[in-house]
C-alpha positions, 0 to 999 in steps of 0.5 A: 586527592581533592573532591574536584579531582575525584569528580573528574576521575569519576566522570571519566570512568562513567564516560568511557564506559558509556561510549564503549558499551554504546558504540559496541551495542550500535555495532552489534545492533543488539536492540534493533535485532531484539525488536525485529525478532520480537515483531516477527514473533508478534505479527502472526495469524495466531489467536494470541497475536496482537494483529489476529482480531484486526485481521478477522474484523478489519476496523478501518471502514472500506468504501466502494465507489462506483462510476459509470460511463453514460453513452451520450451518442449511441446512434453515432457509434452504431453508424460507425462514428466515435462514441462519447461518454460522461462519467456519472458518480460516485455511487458509494457503498460501505463494504463489510468483510469479516472473516468466517469459518476460521480454522487452524491447520498443520499445527497452527502454520496455516489457517483456513477462512472465507471472506464474505462481503456485504454492501450498504449504500451510503447516500451522503457519499453518493452523487444521486440515488441509484434506483432513480438515475438512469444510465445508457450503457452497453447491453452486456448480455446481448454482447455475451450472446453474440460472442458466444454465437460467433463460432456458430453458423451464420444461419443460427446467428441470423435466427437469434438476431431476429428473435432478439430484435422481436424482443426489443433487445438492442446493443445499448440499453437504458437501465438504472444504476441499481439494476446494472449493479445488483441485477435485473431480469434479462429477457435473452437470458430468460429465454436461454434459462428456459432451455438451459436451467444452469444459465441465470436469467438475471444479470448484474455486475454485482449479482449474487455478490452481496453477502458472498465470498470470493473463494476458500482461502488457506493462508500462512500464519507466519509462524515458520517464516515471517516473510510468509505472513498472510501469504496464500497457500491455496485458493479454492483448493488450488495452488495455481490456476489453469486459465492462462497459457503459462505456469508463471501466469497461473501462479497464486502469489502473495497475499489477498492485500489485507496484510503484509509481512513486517520489516518491509524495505523499499527494494522489494516487490509485493505480490497480491492475488486478485480474485476479481482480476483472475491473476496475481499482480505485483507492486513496487515502491514509489515514494515515502508518504505520511498518513495521520502522522504515520510514516509509510511507503507507497506501493503501486503497480508499475507500468509492466504489470499490464504491458504488452507482451511485445514489451514485457514477454512475461505477460505472454502467458495472459494471452488466451489462446496463446498469441491472442494478445491485446495491447498495453494497459488492458487484460482480457479475462474472458477465461474466467468470466464465462467466455464473455468478452470482458476486459479489465484495465485501470480507470480511463485506461490509465497507463494504457496505449493511447489508441484505447483512450482516443477510441472514446471521447470523454476519457481523461486518465490521470495519476491522482484519480486513477492510480491504484496504490497501497501505503504500508507502514514498513516496520509492521507491514500494516496497510495505512491507506489503500486505493484499489481502482479497476475499470470494467470494459467489453469488446464491441466488434462486427459479427455477421448475422447481427445487423446492428453491428455492421457499421461499428468500429472494433472498440474496447468500450468502457462500462464503469470503474470502481474505487475501493478505498480504506484508510486507518481509523483514528483509534488504530492510528493512535495505537500505531503511533504509540507502538512506533514510538516505543519501537523507535526508542528501544531501537535507538537505545544504544545511540542514547547511551552514546549521546550520554557518553559524548555529553559526559565527555564534554563535561570531563573536558570542561572540568579538566580545563577549569582544574588546570587553570586553577592549578596554574594560578596557584603556582604563579602565586608562590612566596619569594625569599626575604633579603638578609642584607639590609643595606640592599634594601636601601639601595633598591631603586624607588621604582622596583617593588619592595620584597618583604615576603608579600605576594609579588603579584600584589601591588608594592608595599613599603618595606618594614625594618627588622 
């Protein structure tokens, strides 16, 4: 057997083995299953896991951008006309949110933590100085007191109204951005505080929220089931709330939005419990995106999250009392805001009923600036980019006994909205790209084997064809017999080639006599 034949046989054997093994591994998904199993074990909230430190102290910077609606015509609104507002901002704060008091429970299957948040003003990312910029907006303590007194007698409401008027308290107020956010001493609340010490005499949208947490959380670590990774087990000791009018609405579902289970697919719904919204919401897949060279799935709240119960009966439980429902795109959260007529929505009433948008001049909802979304890396479940956008509104309506409200039209009035953003930092992004490259190579190793097998198959075909061609050429150059009749050569026509043992394929040569 020649060397060429040995090479052909060896190539054929190796090619066959590579194709058989590679196809078997592809069909069985051995390497993909191995990688997925490894990810499920590694992505857990345990001290030895790769993700635990980033869960404790998230490296991506979080920014809170506050935008306010400055009322430009309060007199027109009080006279029964339509209010006009202009957007002012952003006023940007860097948010720090380490997890503290971490304690493992139930043999490491659950973990307790609190998440205090602190805020530092970032002037280079802001439109102005919050201590100098003055905003004309709704006097929320005034409206809260009116709403509380609505169930009391007309006589009492009149007395309180006269007292407020003597203090110079009006439906609209002019305050600095810093005061509206971080608090000021309110004259009405100060008077109530003197009679009811449990009522705070200071008011601010973020009053007592700098350096405090939103509650005590117990999370699943994902040790028992990777799908439970980061999910909330209890919040302030509760497995469900009691504010809403149905068990489904009171459920505490999903994570706190910081982590999600690995191996996310496009068809699933992701749940987040938002303590500031007093409820859980779900997100659905929107599209594939790329952030810093990392492929991600974008998830966002679908239209049905804040849809009217008429269109989505699942939202009937958020009507308190039962049957007292608002329209699409808004959620009344008075039950968890000490009775104040507070309503939350997306900025500029994005995805809301047009009647709320048209009730106030100056609103311009659009998807790019006002949509809430999460960009998640599907293999690891790590948030790559997040934008949480929510708007605070208040219900203004006529209340007898308060003359200032006698002409106004009932309106869900916008106060401000916040844009909370976070994007993976460059160092974490580089580590993520390296990890995904390794995962891709290992997962696709069977395909690499099949590819090598196909290449060797092509080499085998080429070697076989070349060997066949040479064998054919050799057969065609075989020797012919020499004639034993000397007189036949003389009789051979001059046009015929002379056969003297030469290769017939060669040019004719002159015959030699024996």
